[in-house]
C-alpha positions, 0 to 999 in steps of 0.5 A: 579524601580529595578536596571538593572543587566547585569548578570541576563539579560544575563542569562535570554536571554540565557534561552529564546534562549534555550527555543526558540531552543527547540520550534523550534525543536519541530515544526520541529519534528511535521512537519516531523511526520505530513508528514508521520503519520495520525491517523484518526477514521472516518467511511470509506465511498465512497467519490469523489474529484475534482482537477483541475490542473494549475490554469488557468483563465478558473477555474474562468470563467467555473469551478467555476460557475459549482461547486458554483451552486451545492454548492460543493467544487472543488480544484486547484493545483497552479503553483505559478510562473504563478499566475497573468499572462495572462490566469491564476488566480489572487491571489485575485481569488485564495483567494476567492476560498479558503476563500469564497467557501471552495476550497482547494489549493494544490502545483503544483510547480513553473513552471509546470516542470516535476519533475521526470526528475530533479536530482538536489535536490536544484532545486527540493526543489525550485520547490516544497518547497521554490518557491511553498509551502512557497509562498502559505503559506506566502499568507495565503493559508492552503496547505497540498497536492501536485500534481506532474506536468504531473504525473512525479515523482521519488524517489528524488522528492517524498522524497522532497515532503514527507518532506513538504506535507501530501499527493500528487497525480500522475498517473491515476487510481482508489484508493481502489483496492490495497494499497494507495501510499500517495505520488502518489494518483491516479486520473481519468482524466475527460474531457481531457487527458483521454487516459490512464484511466483504464477500470472500471466495464467493461467500457473503453469509453472515455469522456462519462458520462457513463464511469464517472458514472461507476467510481462513481458506483465502488467507491460506491460499494467498499467504495472507494475514487474517485479522478477526475482530470480536466484541464478545459482549455484543455477540450471542452466546451461540457465536462463542461456539462458532468462534471455538470451531473457527479456532479448531479449523485454523489449527487443523490447517496448521496455521499459526494464531498469533498476536498483532505484534507477531503478525505485523513482524511477518506481514507488516510493511518494511517501510511506511511513510505518509498517509494512504487515505489522503493519497500521499505515501511511500511504502516498501511492502512485505514482499519488498515491492515499492509502492508510491501514492496511488498504489502503483507497485514496481515489481521485479520477478525472477528470470522466466518466473512467468510465462509470456502467455500469462494473461494480464489478470495474473499480474498484480493490479496497478503494477509495473512488473519487470522480468528477464525472459528467454522464452521462445514465445517472444520475438527475442529474449530480453526484458519483459515489462508488463504495465497493469494499470487497471483502475488507475485514474487514466485507465478505464479498461483492461485493454489499456494495459500493455507489455514492452520487450526490450532486447539487445541493450534496448536497441530493439523494442517490441510492443503488444497490448491487451485485446478483447475478442471472443476469447476474452482479454488476450495479448495481441500480436507483437509489433516492433517500435520504429527507432533510430537504431532500426529505421533503415531496415524498415525504410529500405525499398522506398516503403517509407513516407516522410511527411510534414504537417501543421496542426492546431494545438490547444492551450497548454498550461505548465506549472513551474518545474513540472510538465503537462501534455495534450493529445492531438489527432493525426490520422494514420500514425501508430505507436509501432510504425511512426517516428516523430522526428520533430514537433515545434510550435510555429511561434517558438518557445519561452526560454526554459520550456521545451517539448517532446512528441510521440505517438501513444495510440493510433491516430494520436500524437502526444505533446509533452511540454516541460517547464524548467522555470520557477514560474508557471508558463502558458503555451497559447493555442497555436499551430505546431509543425510536425515532421514524421515518418510512417513505415509501411 
């Protein structure tokens, strides 16, 4: 036997401790990443999920037989502080639902308290993590998701949830009509608490088979993920029959009924960071669209995927869509960029939306906007922008007008490292026929501040002032000198 060496033994223990620390850090890093990042490649298709809240004993006596008979999974949101009490599931029943029937178990807090009304992080951490998630995992449950009790959440509760769960559910609605909030995935109430359900495909009936079928039809038509919420103990027994009929209808359409975990694998965001409700977030959605704060989507379509005559409402709201087009309906072949900014804070009508056509590596650029007439919202005529590349074509024969004008521009306050803009009136200018050659204040600029000017809409010049300094700057009200040309 080798002689015991206390020095080597101490070094080995130190190395082992360091290695254990590295493994612990890697595990923590993985936990943080898996709560915000998903990378999936499954084909997007319609899916339906059922989640019952509260783990009442009627899940075992009423809900389980329905789903077991149809050979499809349901899922349950567990109130850990009540499991085993009268009128609630036992731990053994909950284990059977997961291990034998393939149901998913989600967290639902310890005491079913409304988390959005709690500001204390220690209490939130107990309700969401130590008293709920950790308890479920210690008993062998595979938990990825959480259901906010009563649909109540706020920034603090979502922050705690996001650190420990991959996805969470809150609020009523249907998924697929806009961005998916990973921490507040919507559900349709079935059988009880249905008053706040939205109108779907023109149907706003309550607790009817026709309404739930309309929801399924919408999901099929839009390749969407439909999630139903039940509270089996709160719904009339007659609703159990409707629930069974809804499952039959879904199966008749050959639509998969899946757990939340499997639904999120297909329809969940590829990347999710920030908080949607507070308006600071970055998302890469299931279609690999990039969505920033405010819901603006950047979308790239395949060449000629859409017809140039397609009206603006056939595009996704709050989007900038880029597509190469070779259609002879356009002035030239090129890159068609469609701006659908409807419902954005600075746009209040469909006519505020427009298209640009970039051709010949940007040497020619065309513009058209949405116009409203007796036919509804339709595209106006294409007009060519006047640029330095083509101005000579438009000014030949004396048709141009070179002008200078002094205009009073109101005060402009520019934050540090940012920009600000104002619009001033200038009669006769249009985006399609005016080139602003220069625009400067008569008193000059503070070092680090510069401006550019252009025409945004008819009879308006926009002045954008950029501040590259580390301090905010104020350009007081003063006269500006503009040099511009209008092409007739």
